[in-house]
C-alpha positions as CSV (number, residue, x, y, z in Angstrom):
1,X,88.3,-107.0,22.9
2,X,89.0,-109.3,20.0
3,X,89.0,-109.3,16.2
4,X,88.5,-112.2,13.8
5,X,89.4,-111.2,10.3
6,X,89.1,-113.2,7.0
7,X,88.5,-116.6,8.5
8,X,88.2,-119.6,6.0
9,X,85.8,-121.5,8.2
10,X,83.7,-120.6,11.3
11,X,85.4,-118.0,13.4
12,X,84.1,-119.5,16.6
13,X,82.7,-123.0,16.6
14,X,81.7,-123.9,20.2
15,X,80.3,-127.4,20.6
16,X,79.5,-128.7,24.1
17,X,80.8,-125.5,25.6
18,X,79.8,-122.7,28.0
19,X,81.2,-119.2,27.8
20,X,81.0,-115.5,27.2
21,X,82.1,-113.3,24.3
22,X,82.5,-109.6,24.9
23,X,83.4,-106.7,22.6
24,X,84.4,-108.7,19.5
25,X,84.4,-107.9,15.9
26,X,84.1,-110.6,13.2
27,X,85.0,-109.5,9.6
28,X,84.6,-111.5,6.4
29,X,84.1,-115.0,7.6
30,X,83.7,-117.6,4.8
31,X,81.3,-119.6,6.9
32,X,79.7,-118.6,10.2
33,X,81.1,-116.0,12.6
34,X,79.6,-117.8,15.6
35,X,78.4,-121.4,15.5
36,X,77.2,-123.2,18.6
37,X,75.9,-126.7,19.1
38,X,74.8,-128.2,22.5
39,X,76.3,-125.2,24.2
40,X,75.4,-122.1,26.3
41,X,76.9,-118.8,25.2
42,X,76.4,-115.2,26.3
43,X,77.4,-112.4,23.9
44,X,77.7,-108.7,24.5
45,X,78.7,-105.9,22.1
46,X,79.4,-108.0,19.0
47,X,79.8,-106.7,15.5
48,X,79.7,-109.1,12.5
49,X,80.5,-107.8,9.0
50,X,80.5,-109.9,5.8
51,X,79.7,-113.4,7.0
52,X,79.2,-115.5,3.8
53,X,76.9,-118.0,5.5
54,X,75.3,-117.3,8.9
55,X,76.6,-114.6,11.2
56,X,75.2,-116.4,14.2
57,X,74.1,-120.1,14.0
58,X,72.6,-121.7,17.1
59,X,71.6,-125.4,16.8
60,X,71.0,-128.8,18.4
61,X,69.8,-127.7,21.8
62,X,72.2,-124.8,22.2
63,X,71.3,-121.6,24.1
64,X,72.4,-118.0,23.2
65,X,71.7,-114.9,25.2
66,X,73.0,-111.4,24.8
67,X,72.7,-107.8,23.8
68,X,74.2,-105.1,21.6
69,X,74.6,-107.1,18.4
70,X,75.3,-105.5,15.0
71,X,75.2,-107.6,11.9
72,X,76.0,-106.1,8.5
73,X,76.4,-107.4,5.0
74,X,75.9,-111.1,5.7
75,X,73.9,-113.8,4.0
76,X,72.0,-114.9,7.1
77,X,72.1,-112.8,10.3
78,X,70.7,-115.1,13.0
79,X,69.7,-118.8,12.6
80,X,68.0,-121.0,15.3
81,X,67.7,-124.7,14.5
82,X,66.5,-127.8,16.2
83,X,65.5,-127.2,19.9
84,X,67.9,-124.2,20.3
85,X,67.0,-121.1,22.3
86,X,67.9,-117.5,21.5
87,X,67.2,-114.5,23.8
88,X,68.7,-111.2,22.5
89,X,68.1,-107.5,22.8
90,X,69.3,-104.4,21.0
91,X,70.1,-106.1,17.7
92,X,70.7,-104.2,14.4
93,X,70.6,-106.2,11.1
94,X,71.7,-104.3,8.0
95,X,72.1,-105.4,4.4
96,X,71.6,-109.1,4.8
97,X,69.6,-111.6,2.6
98,X,67.9,-113.2,5.6
99,X,67.4,-111.6,9.0
100,X,66.3,-114.1,11.6
101,X,65.4,-117.8,11.0
102,X,63.6,-120.2,13.3
103,X,63.3,-123.7,11.9
104,X,63.6,-127.5,12.4
105,X,66.5,-128.8,10.3
106,X,66.7,-132.5,11.4
107,X,64.0,-135.0,11.4
108,X,62.9,-135.9,15.0
109,X,64.6,-132.8,16.4
110,X,62.6,-130.3,18.5
111,X,61.6,-126.8,17.5
112,X,63.7,-123.7,18.3
113,X,62.5,-120.7,20.4
114,X,63.7,-117.2,19.4
115,X,63.0,-114.0,21.3
116,X,64.6,-110.8,20.2
117,X,63.7,-107.4,21.7
118,X,64.7,-104.0,20.2
119,X,65.6,-105.5,16.8
120,X,66.0,-103.2,13.8
121,X,66.1,-104.3,10.2
122,X,67.6,-102.1,7.4
123,X,67.9,-103.2,3.8
124,X,67.2,-106.8,4.6
125,X,65.6,-108.8,1.8
126,X,63.6,-111.1,4.1
127,X,63.4,-110.0,7.8
128,X,62.5,-113.4,9.1
129,X,61.4,-116.9,8.2
130,X,59.7,-119.3,10.7
131,X,58.5,-122.9,10.2
132,X,55.4,-124.4,11.8
133,X,55.6,-125.0,15.5
134,X,58.8,-122.9,15.9
135,X,58.7,-119.8,18.1
136,X,59.7,-116.4,16.8
137,X,59.0,-113.4,19.0
138,X,60.3,-110.0,17.7
139,X,59.9,-106.7,19.4
140,X,57.2,-108.1,21.7
141,X,55.2,-109.5,18.8
142,X,54.7,-113.2,18.4
143,X,55.3,-113.9,14.6
144,X,52.5,-116.1,13.2
145,X,53.5,-116.2,9.6
146,X,54.9,-119.6,8.7
147,X,56.7,-121.1,5.7
148,X,57.6,-124.6,4.8
149,X,61.2,-125.9,4.5
150,X,63.3,-122.9,5.4
151,X,66.5,-124.9,4.6
152,X,65.3,-125.3,1.0
153,X,64.5,-121.6,0.8
154,X,67.9,-120.4,2.0
155,X,69.8,-122.8,-0.2
156,X,67.8,-121.7,-3.3
157,X,68.7,-118.1,-2.7
158,X,72.5,-118.6,-2.7
């Protein structure tokens, strides 16, 4: 078990890494609780409370898989950008501004793929946002609704 409490930056920033995180709690991170780029990460039994930016940020071709994720009182719960892949199950998202994002952030980058089974949203202002050509599959439903420029939308809400 581990605890990250009141971090001034990302609690875990894994670039070009592979690994597993089990039974961890992240409390009051000023940036992201978990931020991965060009990495492969497995997470089990993770609780994130009070992340001021993104609770989980997966970008630039990274892959995240896992289960039993609880995210509470964060700005953005889960973000997938630029050719990243997310596969999660048993996820609870409570009192966040944005639940799950799937979008292309960098020109010329590929589109992310997000699949989350058994996800529950409670008191979330916007459960999900997905850009054109990005994949977002929640509770066995392929989300078709699309928006333009997710990055602009999330910056305008802060």
